[in-house]
N, C-alpha and C positions, 0 to 999 in steps of 0.2 A: 504494500500500500504506500503510495507516495506520501511524503511528509506534508501535512497541511496544518493550518492554524489549530484546528480542533482534533488532530489525529489521535491524541491520547484520550480525549473525551469520547470519540467515536468507538475506539477499541474498548474503553471502559463500559460504555453502554451495551455493546455487543456481549461482553462477558457477563455483565449483571443481568441481562435479559435471557441468558441461556442461548444466545445467538452465536455466530461465528464470523470470521473474516477469512477471505481467500486471496491468494495471489494468482493472477491469471496472466497468461502470455498474450502478446499481440496476436499471435496466430489463432489462439482459442477464440478471441473476440472477433477476429476477422471472419472466421468460419461461421460465427453466429450472425454476421451481417447477411450472408447468403441464406442461412437457415430462416431468419425472420422474413426476409424478402420472399423466398420461395414458399415457405410453409404458412406464413401468417399474412403475407401481402403487405408488410410494413417495411419501409426503408428507414431504419434508425441508425443513429450515429455509432461510431466505433466504441466510444466510451459508454453509451447506453447498452450496447450488446454485452458488456461485462455482466450485467444483471442476468441475461439469458445464459451465458456461459457458466456463471456461478450456480444458477438453478440446476443446470444439467449435471454439473460436477457434484452438487449436493444430493441429487437423485442417485448418481452412480455410487456414492459412498453410503447411501441409506440414511444420511442425516435428515433428508426429506424423503417421503414416500409419495408415490403417484397420487394417492387420494388426499394428501394434505392440501388444505386451502392455502393458497399463496397469492400474493399480489406482486407483480413486477412493474416498476415504474420506469418508463422510458422518457427521459428528459431532453433528448436531443434527436433531431432528424438527420438523415444521412445525405441530404443534398450537397452539403459542403464537402463531403468525402467522396463524391462520385468519381472524381479523377483517379482515385486509388483502386477502383474495382471495375471488373468487367462482368456485369450482371447479365 
């Protein structure tokens, strides 16, 4: 996780709530750009795809189960990144 002004507060909140934090590669996030475009019809930004990549990672490790109620927030659109992809 990149260092941010509130990085310790974020990690503390994740710990206290029983949550977790993940480190993801650019390749994992880039793959999710294609996944969300093809599967969900949404073009979201690379940083927003971190949410989708983390979700899939947490499913794979059984931290989350397929029936768990989850909400993913996408706060950026992918138009500014279009030059980096061939969709």
